[in-house]
ZAPA-71340 format. One record per atom (N, C-alpha, C, O): atom name; x, y, z. Coordinates in steps of 0.02 Angstrom, whole numbers. Layout:
BEGIN
atom = CA xx = X yy = Y zz = Z
...
END
This chain:
BEGIN
atom = N xx = 1119 yy = 156 zz = -830
atom = CA xx = 1186 yy = 181 zz = -883
atom = C xx = 1122 yy = 249 zz = -874
atom = O xx = 1065 yy = 249 zz = -898
atom = N xx = 1148 yy = 289 zz = -843
atom = CA xx = 1132 yy = 357 zz = -863
atom = C xx = 1154 yy = 370 zz = -918
atom = O xx = 1105 yy = 396 zz = -946
atom = N xx = 1190 yy = 370 zz = -949
atom = CA xx = 1200 yy = 378 zz = -1017
atom = C xx = 1174 yy = 351 zz = -1084
atom = O xx = 1174 yy = 373 zz = -1142
atom = N xx = 1159 yy = 309 zz = -1063
atom = CA xx = 1131 yy = 282 zz = -1131
atom = C xx = 1108 yy = 332 zz = -1177
atom = O xx = 1090 yy = 386 zz = -1154
atom = N xx = 1102 yy = 319 zz = -1271
atom = CA xx = 1075 yy = 351 zz = -1285
atom = C xx = 1007 yy = 339 zz = -1320
atom = O xx = 1001 yy = 281 zz = -1340
atom = N xx = 968 yy = 369 zz = -1329
atom = CA xx = 895 yy = 357 zz = -1333
atom = C xx = 900 yy = 395 zz = -1402
atom = O xx = 925 yy = 451 zz = -1408
atom = N xx = 861 yy = 345 zz = -1469
atom = CA xx = 869 yy = 344 zz = -1514
atom = C xx = 764 yy = 325 zz = -1542
atom = O xx = 720 yy = 282 zz = -1542
atom = N xx = 782 yy = 407 zz = -1565
atom = CA xx = 693 yy = 419 zz = -1585
atom = C xx = 684 yy = 405 zz = -1664
atom = O xx = 710 yy = 441 zz = -1707
atom = N xx = 640 yy = 342 zz = -1676
atom = CA xx = 628 yy = 334 zz = -1727
atom = C xx = 557 yy = 325 zz = -1778
atom = O xx = 508 yy = 299 zz = -1751
atom = N xx = 550 yy = 345 zz = -1849
atom = CA xx = 491 yy = 339 zz = -1877
atom = C xx = 466 yy = 303 zz = -1901
atom = O xx = 500 yy = 252 zz = -1896
atom = N xx = 393 yy = 287 zz = -1947
atom = CA xx = 365 yy = 242 zz = -1958
atom = C xx = 390 yy = 158 zz = -1976
atom = O xx = 373 yy = 99 zz = -1971
atom = N xx = 449 yy = 207 zz = -2004
atom = CA xx = 489 yy = 145 zz = -2048
atom = C xx = 543 yy = 89 zz = -2020
atom = O xx = 576 yy = 39 zz = -2036
atom = N xx = 530 yy = 125 zz = -1979
atom = CA xx = 597 yy = 102 zz = -1894
atom = C xx = 673 yy = 118 zz = -1918
atom = O xx = 725 yy = 89 zz = -1901
atom = N xx = 666 yy = 169 zz = -1956
atom = CA xx = 711 yy = 232 zz = -1963
atom = C xx = 750 yy = 280 zz = -1916
atom = O xx = 715 yy = 323 zz = -1889
atom = N xx = 823 yy = 280 zz = -1898
atom = CA xx = 829 yy = 320 zz = -1837
atom = C xx = 827 yy = 402 zz = -1872
atom = O xx = 849 yy = 410 zz = -1929
atom = N xx = 801 yy = 457 zz = -1834
atom = CA xx = 773 yy = 529 zz = -1854
atom = C xx = 825 yy = 567 zz = -1821
atom = O xx = 858 yy = 613 zz = -1844
atom = N xx = 827 yy = 534 zz = -1749
atom = CA xx = 829 yy = 594 zz = -1688
atom = C xx = 871 yy = 524 zz = -1647
atom = O xx = 875 yy = 466 zz = -1667
atom = N xx = 902 yy = 561 zz = -1576
atom = CA xx = 945 yy = 550 zz = -1542
atom = C xx = 961 yy = 621 zz = -1473
atom = O xx = 988 yy = 676 zz = -1468
atom = N xx = 928 yy = 573 zz = -1436
atom = CA xx = 935 yy = 608 zz = -1377
atom = C xx = 1007 yy = 582 zz = -1316
atom = O xx = 1032 yy = 526 zz = -1309
atom = N xx = 1023 yy = 645 zz = -1284
atom = CA xx = 1085 yy = 607 zz = -1274
atom = C xx = 1092 yy = 667 zz = -1210
atom = O xx = 1095 yy = 729 zz = -1214
atom = N xx = 1094 yy = 618 zz = -1145
atom = CA xx = 1104 yy = 657 zz = -1080
atom = C xx = 1144 yy = 719 zz = -1090
atom = O xx = 1188 yy = 735 zz = -1130
atom = N xx = 1107 yy = 760 zz = -1024
atom = CA xx = 1153 yy = 836 zz = -1031
atom = C xx = 1243 yy = 828 zz = -1018
atom = O xx = 1286 yy = 865 zz = -1042
atom = N xx = 1252 yy = 771 zz = -977
atom = CA xx = 1300 yy = 770 zz = -957
atom = C xx = 1376 yy = 762 zz = -1037
atom = O xx = 1432 yy = 787 zz = -1037
atom = N xx = 1355 yy = 735 zz = -1069
atom = CA xx = 1378 yy = 694 zz = -1131
atom = C xx = 1360 yy = 746 zz = -1168
atom = O xx = 1406 yy = 782 zz = -1187
atom = N xx = 1312 yy = 757 zz = -1182
atom = CA xx = 1300 yy = 831 zz = -1236
atom = C xx = 1378 yy = 896 zz = -1199
atom = O xx = 1426 yy = 916 zz = -1231
atom = N xx = 1364 yy = 907 zz = -1143
atom = CA xx = 1399 yy = 966 zz = -1134
atom = C xx = 1477 yy = 922 zz = -1117
atom = O xx = 1513 yy = 958 zz = -1083
atom = N xx = 1507 yy = 859 zz = -1133
atom = CA xx = 1556 yy = 860 zz = -1159
atom = C xx = 1588 yy = 859 zz = -1254
atom = O xx = 1638 yy = 860 zz = -1290
atom = N xx = 1500 yy = 858 zz = -1253
atom = CA xx = 1542 yy = 878 zz = -1342
atom = C xx = 1537 yy = 915 zz = -1345
atom = O xx = 1580 yy = 926 zz = -1387
atom = N xx = 1504 yy = 985 zz = -1328
atom = CA xx = 1515 yy = 1043 zz = -1339
atom = C xx = 1579 yy = 1055 zz = -1317
atom = O xx = 1625 yy = 1077 zz = -1352
atom = N xx = 1581 yy = 1042 zz = -1268
atom = CA xx = 1648 yy = 1064 zz = -1251
atom = C xx = 1712 yy = 1046 zz = -1280
atom = O xx = 1757 yy = 1089 zz = -1282
atom = N xx = 1723 yy = 987 zz = -1301
atom = CA xx = 1761 yy = 958 zz = -1373
atom = C xx = 1743 yy = 993 zz = -1411
atom = O xx = 1789 yy = 1033 zz = -1401
atom = N xx = 1706 yy = 1023 zz = -1459
atom = CA xx = 1657 yy = 1059 zz = -1525
atom = C xx = 1705 yy = 1108 zz = -1501
atom = O xx = 1706 yy = 1158 zz = -1536
atom = N xx = 1733 yy = 1108 zz = -1469
atom = CA xx = 1742 yy = 1200 zz = -1448
atom = C xx = 1807 yy = 1201 zz = -1444
atom = O xx = 1836 yy = 1255 zz = -1451
atom = N xx = 1830 yy = 1165 zz = -1436
atom = CA xx = 1940 yy = 1154 zz = -1435
atom = C xx = 1918 yy = 1159 zz = -1466
atom = O xx = 1886 yy = 1211 zz = -1468
atom = N xx = 1908 yy = 1095 zz = -1543
atom = CA xx = 1913 yy = 1101 zz = -1616
atom = C xx = 1914 yy = 1137 zz = -1628
atom = O xx = 1971 yy = 1158 zz = -1637
atom = N xx = 1871 yy = 1174 zz = -1638
atom = CA xx = 1851 yy = 1235 zz = -1688
atom = C xx = 1921 yy = 1287 zz = -1640
atom = O xx = 1951 yy = 1318 zz = -1684
atom = N xx = 1945 yy = 1300 zz = -1584
atom = CA xx = 1992 yy = 1369 zz = -1577
atom = C xx = 2026 yy = 1323 zz = -1618
atom = O xx = 2032 yy = 1342 zz = -1676
atom = N xx = 2057 yy = 1254 zz = -1602
atom = CA xx = 2134 yy = 1209 zz = -1647
atom = C xx = 2127 yy = 1216 zz = -1712
atom = O xx = 2173 yy = 1183 zz = -1737
atom = N xx = 2090 yy = 1245 zz = -1759
atom = CA xx = 2058 yy = 1234 zz = -1828
atom = C xx = 2086 yy = 1308 zz = -1849
atom = O xx = 2125 yy = 1316 zz = -1896
atom = N xx = 2044 yy = 1394 zz = -1784
atom = CA xx = 2077 yy = 1428 zz = -1819
atom = C xx = 2138 yy = 1451 zz = -1796
atom = O xx = 2155 yy = 1488 zz = -1842
atom = N xx = 2183 yy = 1453 zz = -1753
atom = CA xx = 2240 yy = 1428 zz = -1757
atom = C xx = 2305 yy = 1372 zz = -1804
atom = O xx = 2365 yy = 1383 zz = -1801
atom = N xx = 2284 yy = 1333 zz = -1830
atom = CA xx = 2279 yy = 1302 zz = -1879
atom = C xx = 2283 yy = 1355 zz = -1937
atom = O xx = 2330 yy = 1390 zz = -1956
atom = N xx = 2237 yy = 1350 zz = -1953
atom = CA xx = 2193 yy = 1403 zz = -2013
atom = C xx = 2248 yy = 1442 zz = -2027
atom = O xx = 2288 yy = 1442 zz = -2073
atom = N xx = 2238 yy = 1484 zz = -1965
atom = CA xx = 2315 yy = 1562 zz = -1946
atom = C xx = 2375 yy = 1539 zz = -1988
atom = O xx = 2389 yy = 1552 zz = -2047
atom = N xx = 2402 yy = 1505 zz = -1948
atom = CA xx = 2497 yy = 1454 zz = -1957
atom = C xx = 2489 yy = 1472 zz = -2063
atom = O xx = 2525 yy = 1510 zz = -2096
atom = N xx = 2432 yy = 1432 zz = -2089
atom = CA xx = 2419 yy = 1394 zz = -2143
atom = C xx = 2437 yy = 1455 zz = -2184
atom = O xx = 2484 yy = 1467 zz = -2222
atom = N xx = 2359 yy = 1506 zz = -2155
atom = CA xx = 2338 yy = 1571 zz = -2216
atom = C xx = 2438 yy = 1606 zz = -2212
atom = O xx = 2473 yy = 1622 zz = -2259
atom = N xx = 2456 yy = 1606 zz = -2134
atom = CA xx = 2528 yy = 1633 zz = -2133
atom = C xx = 2601 yy = 1613 zz = -2186
atom = O xx = 2648 yy = 1647 zz = -2207
atom = N xx = 2582 yy = 1553 zz = -2193
atom = CA xx = 2633 yy = 1513 zz = -2245
atom = C xx = 2638 yy = 1527 zz = -2268
atom = O xx = 2688 yy = 1559 zz = -2282
atom = N xx = 2569 yy = 1512 zz = -2313
atom = CA xx = 2548 yy = 1529 zz = -2382
atom = C xx = 2562 yy = 1590 zz = -2376
atom = O xx = 2623 yy = 1581 zz = -2383
atom = N xx = 2553 yy = 1685 zz = -2365
atom = CA xx = 2565 yy = 1756 zz = -2368
atom = C xx = 2639 yy = 1747 zz = -2386
atom = O xx = 2660 yy = 1772 zz = -2438
atom = N xx = 2696 yy = 1700 zz = -2328
atom = CA xx = 2743 yy = 1697 zz = -2337
atom = C xx = 2801 yy = 1672 zz = -2403
atom = O xx = 2854 yy = 1697 zz = -2423
atom = N xx = 2769 yy = 1620 zz = -2422
atom = CA xx = 2777 yy = 1596 zz = -2475
atom = C xx = 2748 yy = 1626 zz = -2550
atom = O xx = 2775 yy = 1625 zz = -2606
atom = N xx = 2701 yy = 1644 zz = -2536
atom = CA xx = 2686 yy = 1708 zz = -2599
atom = C xx = 2722 yy = 1763 zz = -2609
atom = O xx = 2735 yy = 1789 zz = -2663
atom = N xx = 2744 yy = 1786 zz = -2540
atom = CA xx = 2796 yy = 1856 zz = -2521
atom = C xx = 2861 yy = 1854 zz = -2535
atom = O xx = 2895 yy = 1905 zz = -2543
atom = N xx = 2888 yy = 1784 zz = -2538
atom = CA xx = 2923 yy = 1752 zz = -2588
atom = C xx = 2942 yy = 1747 zz = -2650
atom = O xx = 2999 yy = 1761 zz = -2668
atom = N xx = 2916 yy = 1735 zz = -2672
atom = CA xx = 2894 yy = 1718 zz = -2752
atom = C xx = 2876 yy = 1793 zz = -2764
atom = O xx = 2936 yy = 1800 zz = -2750
atom = N xx = 2861 yy = 1834 zz = -2771
atom = CA xx = 2846 yy = 1927 zz = -2780
atom = C xx = 2909 yy = 1949 zz = -2733
atom = O xx = 2945 yy = 1999 zz = -2734
atom = N xx = 2907 yy = 1914 zz = -2709
atom = CA xx = 3007 yy = 1954 zz = -2687
atom = C xx = 2990 yy = 2033 zz = -2651
atom = O xx = 3033 yy = 2076 zz = -2641
atom = N xx = 2903 yy = 2041 zz = -2632
atom = CA xx = 2869 yy = 2062 zz = -2568
atom = C xx = 2925 yy = 2055 zz = -2470
atom = O xx = 2936 yy = 2019 zz = -2422
atom = N xx = 2937 yy = 2113 zz = -2499
atom = CA xx = 2950 yy = 2121 zz = -2436
atom = C xx = 2910 yy = 2109 zz = -2356
atom = O xx = 2860 yy = 2145 zz = -2355
atom = N xx = 2917 yy = 2078 zz = -2307
atom = CA xx = 2892 yy = 2066 zz = -2254
atom = C xx = 2910 yy = 2090 zz = -2205
atom = O xx = 2971 yy = 2097 zz = -2201
atom = N xx = 2864 yy = 2116 zz = -2137
atom = CA xx = 2863 yy = 2129 zz = -2092
atom = C xx = 2901 yy = 2109 zz = -2039
atom = O xx = 2858 yy = 2098 zz = -1996
atom = N xx = 2974 yy = 2093 zz = -2006
atom = CA xx = 3009 yy = 2054 zz = -1959
atom = C xx = 2989 yy = 2044 zz = -1889
atom = O xx = 2957 yy = 2079 zz = -1849
atom = N xx = 3014 yy = 1989 zz = -1888
atom = CA xx = 2938 yy = 1958 zz = -1793
atom = C xx = 2979 yy = 2025 zz = -1761
atom = O xx = 2951 yy = 2020 zz = -1706
atom = N xx = 3024 yy = 2085 zz = -1753
atom = CA xx = 3056 yy = 2132 zz = -1721
atom = C xx = 3005 yy = 2204 zz = -1703
atom = O xx = 2981 yy = 2241 zz = -1660
atom = N xx = 3014 yy = 2188 zz = -1781
atom = CA xx = 2957 yy = 2236 zz = -1817
atom = C xx = 2856 yy = 2218 zz = -1749
atom = O xx = 2819 yy = 2247 zz = -1708
atom = N xx = 2864 yy = 2155 zz = -1785
atom = CA xx = 2800 yy = 2142 zz = -1765
atom = C xx = 2782 yy = 2158 zz = -1698
atom = O xx = 2728 yy = 2187 zz = -1695
atom = N xx = 2813 yy = 2147 zz = -1636
atom = CA xx = 2821 yy = 2131 zz = -1570
atom = C xx = 2832 yy = 2216 zz = -1536
atom = O xx = 2816 yy = 2250 zz = -1487
atom = N xx = 2865 yy = 2221 zz = -1591
atom = CA xx = 2857 yy = 2318 zz = -1527
atom = C xx = 2809 yy = 2359 zz = -1594
atom = O xx = 2829 yy = 2415 zz = -1606
atom = N xx = 2746 yy = 2334 zz = -1638
atom = CA xx = 2720 yy = 2353 zz = -1641
atom = C xx = 2657 yy = 2334 zz = -1612
atom = O xx = 2606 yy = 2369 zz = -1615
atom = N xx = 2662 yy = 2262 zz = -1577
atom = CA xx = 2581 yy = 2245 zz = -1519
atom = C xx = 2590 yy = 2266 zz = -1470
atom = O xx = 2544 yy = 2263 zz = -1429
atom = N xx = 2654 yy = 2296 zz = -1451
atom = CA xx = 2665 yy = 2319 zz = -1387
atom = C xx = 2640 yy = 2382 zz = -1355
atom = O xx = 2648 yy = 2395 zz = -1296
atom = N xx = 2599 yy = 2430 zz = -1410
atom = CA xx = 2619 yy = 2462 zz = -1417
atom = C xx = 2545 yy = 2493 zz = -1374
atom = O xx = 2538 yy = 2554 zz = -1364
END
């Protein structure tokens, strides 16, 4: 049972902390990092869609994909 969690308790018997095996902790942090990256992508997409929606409402002209790619290759 190498992956067992160990809990620290206070004098009232309430759990206050947890001791996690290093391999389990590494998996947790790796997954957390992946989720953070996904969130950044989704947030960027959401912001972009909001920008397009606002531009359409106001009649503001947006950069075309072709122009964006041309600019990105400089």
